[in-house]
Every structure is written in structure tokens, then in C-alpha cells.
N, C-alpha and C positions, 0 to 999 in steps of 0.2 A: 763542537763551536761553542764559544765564549758564552757568559752570561749578558753579555749586552751587547753580544749580536742579537742573540733569539728574540729579547725586550725591545729591540732596535732602537736605533740612534734618538727618534723622538719622545719615548716614553717619557725623560728628565722635563718636555717642555708641559705633559697633562697637568702636571704639582706647579699650582696658580704662583708659590712665592718662588721656586726655581724661574718660572717662564717670566716673570717682572723683572727679576734681578737680571735676569741675562740679556731681556730687552735693554733696562735703562745700561747696561754694559757696554752695550755695542754703541752707544748713542756716544757714552762719556770717553769709550777707547779713540772713538773718529776723533774727538775734541782732542784726547790724549796728543794724537797723531798730527792732526794737523799742528801742536803748540811743539811738537817734536820735528816736525819737516821746516817748523818757523825759525826755532831756536839755533836748527844746525845750520840751516839758510843765514841768519841772519850773522851768526856768527862768521862767516865764510866775508860779509860785506863788513866788518869789524874788526879782522885782523886776516892778516895771512900768513900766520904762524897754522902749520898742520897740528902744534901740538896740543895747541889752544882749540881747534876745532874737535880734536880727539877729546879734550877736554869735557867737552859737554856732552858724551855718555857718560863720561865717568861721575860728572854731577849727579845726574839722574840715576843715576846705578847706583852709586858709592854709599847712600843711606841703608840702603839692604844690611852691607856689611858691616855698617858701625852699630844700626838698631836693633837689626834682625832677629837676631836673639829676643829682645825684651818686647818685641813686637809678636812671638811664638810665645813667650810666656802671657803678655795680656791678650792674647787669642783664647787661652785654658785658662785664663783663673778670672776675665771680669767677661761681663755681659758684651758676645761679639756684635749684636745689631748695635748698640751703645759706639761700643769701639768703633766701629764702619762709619756712623754717622758723623763721629767731633772729625772723624781724619776725614773726611767727605768735604765736610764745611771751610776746614782747613785749608784745601788744595784751592779750593773752588777762591779762599780771600788769598791766596797767594797769584792764582793767575791771574786774577783781576788787576792786580798791585804790576803785576808785568806785563799788563797790557797797556795801561794809565803811562806808567814809566816810560814803554818803547814809544808810545803815542807822541807824549812830550820830549822827546829828542832827548832823554836823559840816562838812555842806556849805555852802559861800556860792557867789553869784554868780563868785567870781573861782576858788575852785578848782575848779566847776565845768568854766570855760572851760578852765584847766590843764592840767586831765586830758583832756577834752574834745582839747584841742593835740597832746595824750602820744598820744590814740591815734590822732588823724591823723595821725603823726608815722609810727606805725608801718603804718598805711597806705600813705602815699606811698613809702617805700622799699620795699615792696612790689610797689606797681602795676605800673609797670614789667617786672617782671621775670616777673610775674603773666601778662599780656598777651605777651610774648614768649613766650612757653610756648608759645602757640596753637599756633606753626609749628615749634615743639621735638618735638610731637605730630602733628598734623594734614601732609595732605601740601597744599602749595599751594594746589588748585581747592577745596578743602576747607575756606579761612580765611573766608569770607563767612558758608558757614551754621555756623561754629563758632564767630564772633564773632555772631550772631544766636542762638547758642544761649545764649551766656553773658547778653546781653540778656535772653533768657527767664527765663535763670536767675536773675538779679535783681531780676526783675518777678515774677517768681512769689514771692519774697521780699518784694516790694514790696507784692503785694497782701496777702500772709497777715500778714506781721511789723509793720508799722503800726495791721490792725486788734487782734493780738492782744494788741500791745504797747497800744495805746489801751486795751483791758480790764483789763490787769495793772495798768497803772498806775494806773487808776482806783479798782481794788478793790484793790490791798495797797500801791502805792505804787512810786515810778522806780527803789526800790533791786533789785526783783524783775528788771523789764527789764535792770537793769546785767547783774546775776548770770547771769542765760539768756545773755547776749552772751557774756560771758567765756568759758561752757563750751562755745559755739555753735564758739568758737575751734579746743574740742579734733580735730573733725570734718577742719579743713583739715591741722592737724599730722600727723594719724593717715594722710589721701591723700597727702601730701607725703613723709611718710615712706615708703610702701610704692612710691611711684612711680623706677622708673629708668633716669632718663634716658642718652642714647649721651656717652661723655665729651667733654668740650670737650678737645683739644687746645690747649695751649700750645707756642707753640716761641718763640724769641730775639726775635720781631719783636711779643709781645704788647703793649698798652701802657698806659703809666705811668698814674696818673687824671688828671694836669692835661694830657697828650695828648691821652688820649681827650676830654675834655669840648673842648677845643679841634677835636677834628675832628669832632666832635656836632655843633657853633655851626658847622663850616665845611662841613658837608653840608645843612643847614637853609639856609642863606642862597645857597646854591647850587643847591638842588633846588626848581624852581617844584611838581612832584609833589607832595612834598612842605609845601611852603607853602602851597597853596590850600586842603586839609579844617582844617587848623590855624585860619587866617583864618576860613573862611566858621562853624566852629564854633564860635568865640569869640564871634562876632558873635551869633548865634543864642543860644547858652547864657546869653549876659548879659540878652536880655530873656526867652526862656520861662523863666530859674529864677526867675520873681521868686515864684511858689508856695513855694518852700522857704522864704525868710525869714518870708515873710508870710503864710503857711499857717497856724500857729498862733495867731496873729492875729487872720484872718482867723477862724477857728472858733469863737474866744473872744468878740469883739470885734463881729460882722455875722450869724454866723449863730448864736450866743449856744448854743453845743453843748459838749461835754465832751471829754476827754481820748481818750474810746472813737469821740466822732462825729469828732473827726478822725483818730483812724486810721484809719475808715471810709473818710474824705476819702481818705488816701491808699492806699488799698486799692481806692479806685475809678482814682482815678488807674495804679496796676500793672498792675490789669487789663486798660487800653484799652493799657498798654506790650505785654502780652502780647501781645493781640489783634496789636497791630502788628507785633510780631517773629516772629511767626506768615507775617502777609503779606507781609511786606517780600521773603525769596526770590521768591516768586512774582508780585510789584509789577514785579520787575527782569526779567521775561521777556517782560515784555506795556507795560510804560512807558520812555523814557528816563528816566537818576537823573535829569536835572537836574529834569525835570517831578514825578518825585519829591519832594525835596528842595523845590521851590516850591509847593508842593500842601500838604506838610507843615509850612511856615513859614505858610501862608494860613489853617490849621485851629487851630494854636496859636494865631493872633493872635484869630480867632476866638471859642478857649475862653477866652482870656482876658477878652475885653469879654465873654462872659458871667459868667464870676465878677464882672467889675467891676459888673454892675448884677443879679445874683440876692441875692435874699434869703431865700430858703427854700433847705431843705437840699437836696435832693431835684435842684433845680435846677442846682444848685452841684454835685452830686454827678456830674451828665451832665455838666456844661461840666468837670469835672478830668480825668473818663475820656477825651474828645476832646482835651483837653492832652497825657494819660498817652499817647495813640494817637501824635499830632504827634512829640511827644517824643522816643521808641523812631524810629521811620519816619527823622527824620532823623537823629537822632546816630550809630547805628549804620551809615548806613553812611560816615559820615563816619570811621568808626574802621577801618572796613574800607579807606577808599581812605589810611588813612593807613600802616596794617603790609600793601598792596602797591604801596606808592610805594617801598618801600627795600628795601634786602640785607640778609641776615642780620648782616654785622658792624655794622652800626649802630641792628639796630633795636629796643633797646634805651631806646636814647637819643631814637632818633626818637617811640617813645612816651611819652616823659618829655617830648617837648615839647608833644606833643599832650594829654598830661593836665595839665602843669602848664600849659598856659591853659585847659581845662577846669576844670580846680580852682579855678585860679586866678581865673578867672572868678566862679566861685560863692563865693569868699570877700571880694571885692571887689562884688559884687553882695549879698552877704549885710549887707555897711555898709551902701553906697548904698540900697537900699530900704528897709532899716530905717530909715535918716535921714530918706528920701524922706517915706517913711509918715507919720513925725512931726510932717512940716510941710504935707503933702497931705491926709493920707486913706489908707485902703488901696484903698478901690475907683477912685481914679485911679490909684495907681501903674500896675494892672494895665492900664488903658486906656492910659497912658502906653507898657507895655510891647509893648500888641499895636501901635501906632502904630510901635515902633522892629522890630517884625518884619517888619512890611509895607514900610520904608524900607532895610533890610537886603536887600533881595530886589537892589538894586544890584549887589550883589556878584557875583553872579552871574556878571554880565560880565566881570570883571577876575579871577576867579581860578574857574576852569570846575573838576569835579570828574570825573575817572573813576576806575571799581575798577582800572583799571592790567591788564585782562585780555592786552593787547597787549603788555607791558613783562615779559621776560624775565631775572629778577636772579641766575638763580644766575650761580656766578664763571664767566670764559671763559676766565680764566690761560691766555691770547694773547699777554703779551710774554714775550718771549725771556729768558731767563736772562741776567743782565750779569756779565763774566765779567771782571775787574777785575784790572789789576797789581798797583795798590796794596794793601796790606792795612788792609781799611775797616773799624772799629769801627762800630754800629751808630745810636750817638750821633754818629759823625762828619759834621760841614755845617758850613754851610748845602751844600748841594748844587744847580749849574743844570744845569738839562738843555736841549740843544738838538737839535733837528730839519730836517731842509733837504728843501725840498722844490722840485723844478723846477715852476713853473707855463706851461702857454700864455698868452699874453694876452689871449685870449678868453674865457677861463677862472676871470680874475683872480678876478671880482666875485663868482662861485658860490663858488670857494673859500673867500672870505673869509668870507662868509654860513655855509659849512660848519663855518667852524673855530671859529665865536663858538658855537656847540653842542659844539663841541672841547671851548674854552675852560672851558663848566662841568661836564664832564666832566672835566678836568683839578683844576680848583677843589677841587669837592665830594669828591673822593678823595684830596686832598692837598695839591695844589698850593698856595702861599703867596700868588707872583705870576705872572702869564702878560702876554705879551705877541707878537704876532705883527709881522715887520720882513721888509719886501720892499728887495732890495739895489738901491741907485743906480746903481750900473755895471751891473748886469746882473738888471734889470726880473722877469725870469722865476725870477727865486729868491729865495725865500720864507724866511722863519728863525723857527718855531716856538721861543720860549725862555720855561722856567717854572720857579720854585726851589722847592726842599721845604726843612725845617728840618731833616733830618738824613738820612743815609746809608738807617738804618732806615726813615723815613717815605715814602722813596720805596721802596722793595721793599716796604713795603704797599699799596701803589698796584700792584704788580701784580698782587697778590692781592687786592682791593679792585674791580678790572674785571670788571663784567658782561657778560651775552652783549650786552644792547641798547647798552653802552658800545661794543663792537665792533664794532656796526652802523654807529655815528659814523664809529669811526676808517676801516672798510671807506670809505664815504663820501668822507672825506679823503684817502682814500691813491689812489683812483681816478680825482683831478686830477692827479698826479703823473705825469710824463713822462720823465721821466730813467732813464739807461739799467740804471738798480738801484733797489735799493727807498729810500727817503729816509735820510739817514744820521742816526745817533742821536750823540750827543758827551754824555757826562756829565762835569761839572766839580766838583771839592771846593772848596769856598774856601778856604785858605790863610793869607790876612793882610786885614785890617780888616774 
């Protein structure tokens, strides 16, 4: 049984800071989803272009693709409370402007897209910090439960918000939904203001923006645990998200319903998502994670086939209920896998990569599915997406997923402090690090295999280049070389090492047969 299950789904709600932000998040999400219904339906009244209707989703998600990396760096390098406060205030102002412009009758398709983009920009800046705060508030063993609760919060809002938004838009117009969204940000601003996070200590090793961005990319490139959920989530999301850009058109042109009917469809999707989020912790205790993900993809494909052939509202509602169930059952596990795959120092950047993939695929899908629907029709697009979900299951073999419950990402601080005789500045460099090993011939192959793991460890924690050499004259002597960009970056390597990294290093050191520990040398580049 997973730790999250044994602790109970409600465990994070016992922590006041998490509970307050969680409840505020529900309120804000209700407003956001009312805004989404209003924007999508308003666009269908402003234009008959399926491409422009699809671009509403693109405008809201494209900012993550454009500034997601920057947002992840900010989440790791500045005070998250301040970042959340100002981003929420920005979205309040933009939502209020959209409400006023729409109420005055000045709205056009491109003004709607521009302000939707501005709202998406605020969300893109805040999302990595928002998700990274989970582990600032709850212990690691409660992270799966906290992520499930956040999913429940969003999907409670999804069950309520679109239905309210649809009724409100049908009764009073889209401007009312936009105004309610503006007011909803007040709840989050209030909760963030009362949150008192532990002070984040800044040392002389704090990273600049560009260095932090490079470090995040380097970690992604050399961490299979982080790559797998991002790749798998992207593939699933591209096909399963077809319901978002085509939903308004499907409701209007296939089901011949109104804005309130469209909102009700989304409410069914949200209800299915809530059911799934409640069941996922228990399912993890009785089913293997990969089986949950596979079944979720199959259910999602079946739901899309149901939508493709449904012409009655309640049949479509049943299909979209199961689409919501599968959506959360799959994506909440990918989210947990991402959050538990990385140590604290790079968490914001890792989540920005995940969110970039997630929202970037939504943005791309909004454009492509809208364009494809204009050529082949809405129902065939659902069928194409269903086939894509089934074919995408092949990724299970190449990118396996786990919740990393056997990985200890606490800082180990096991590297000894370097005592240098040269007065070095953190910007001095590059620095070459050399480690000498004595390895018995019969253990050489096993040692080289272990050092391949060591290479990934060095590279994701800051090394720029890595090599392992064998002495031609003394075949038992192996030399590990790796280069870092600066002395400060090498000192950061000391801080970034985790307990799991220590296990890898201990395995490598076990092959050493010299009378003393492997000798370590540090060389500063002084010429060329």
C-alpha cells in the first residue's frame, strides 16, 4: 500500500496553510472555468471560423509554452509567496478589463484572444510556483494525497463552474462570467497573504536567471525519472484534450444545444474527474501504476468513440463523464510522478517543464484539432484522437512510470568541504575535477557500468562534460574527469547531492581497492 493511501486523502487538509489555499483555489477555479465557457461561447457568436474558436484554447495555454521556463526559474529563485501574489493581482486586473470591454460592446475576436492570452500569461507565471508550494506545505509522504486533493479542487470547480457559467452566459451575457472570474481572484490573494512560509535562505551560491535556466535543462536531459512522465503526459494529453477546442462546436453543431447545455456537458466531465480523483489513491493500493495508466487511456479512447457516434445529449453526457474519469485518473499520476522525481532545488523548473508540455500540447491541439475539424468534421476528429490514445500505449515500454517512493531526494551533504589554497571567487572557472580509482581487472566491466550511472548523476547536478579514462601503462588505474562552468557551480554540486546519489557513489567507491580513498583533484582554468 502506498504511503499516501495509508495516511489518508484528507491528511494534507489538516495543515492550515494547505487547507486555506486549497479552498481559495476552488473559488478561483470556478471563476476561471466560468470565464472559459464565456470566452468559448462568446467567440462562437463573434465568428463562424472553427480556427478562431480553437484559438481561444491556444490563447489561454500558449503563454505557458512561451514563458514556462522563466516561470520555473522564478519559482526556484524568488519568494514564491510574492510571485503568487503579484501574478494573481495581474489576472484580477485583466479579467476585470475583459468584463468591462465586453459589457461596453467593444469586444472583437482578436481583442478576446489578446485578453485571454494576457490571463494565460498570469497563469503561466504562477503555475510552477503554485504546484511547487505543495511540498513547501506538506511532508513528502503526503504529496500524492495533496496532488489528488488539488485535482479534486479543480474538478469540483469543473463540475460547478461551467454549469453556472453556461446559465449565466445564456441569461446575462459573457461579461457577467468575466466579472465573476475577476472577483474570484480575491480569494486566492487573501489566502496567499495569510500564508507564512518558512524563510528561504539565500547564500552566495544563489543562481542567476541564465545559470538557473541552464541547470534546469541539464537536469531534465539527464534524468530519466523526470523525462518519462513528461513524455507520456504529452502524448496522452494531445489526444485526450480534443474535447476542449471542439467542445463548444460539438455542443452547438452536433447536439444543437445552448451555452447552458455546453456548461452542463463540462459539468459531467468535472463530475467524472472528481469520482476518479477520489478513487485514485485507493486504486494505487490494489493495482500497479502502469495498469491504472493503461486502463485510463483505454477508457478515454472509448469515451471519445462514444462522442463521435452520439447525437443525443444524454448519451454524449455519459461519454464525457467517462472522458473526465480517465483524464484525471491518468494525469494526476503523471503529476505526482513529476513532483516526486526531483529534489527541492530544481522542483519549480521541473514542474515548469511538465506544465510546458501539458499546456503547450493544449495550445498546439487547440490549433490543430480546430483546423482538422474544419476539413473532416467534428466526429471524425474524436475517432482520430481515440486511435491516437491506443497507439500511444506503446510508450509504456520505453518510458515506464513510478511514483518514486523508493527514491530519497533529501540533501545528503556527504561531499567533504573543499579546502582551497587559492582565493577563489564563485565566478572563477571553468573547473576540472579529477578522481582517481584503483580497480581490479576482473571488476573493471562492472565498475564501468556503475560509472555510467555516476555520469548521469554528475551531469544532472552541474557537470558540463564527463569522461572516464583508463591508464595505458597501469590498466588498474581509472581516472574520472568532469568539468563545471565555475567554482560556484561546483560548490552547488555539493549542495545538490541527494541520499539516492550517495547510494550510487557508494556503489562506485566499493570497487576501489587502493590503500586510501580515491584521490580528488580540482583544477582551475587559467589559460585558453
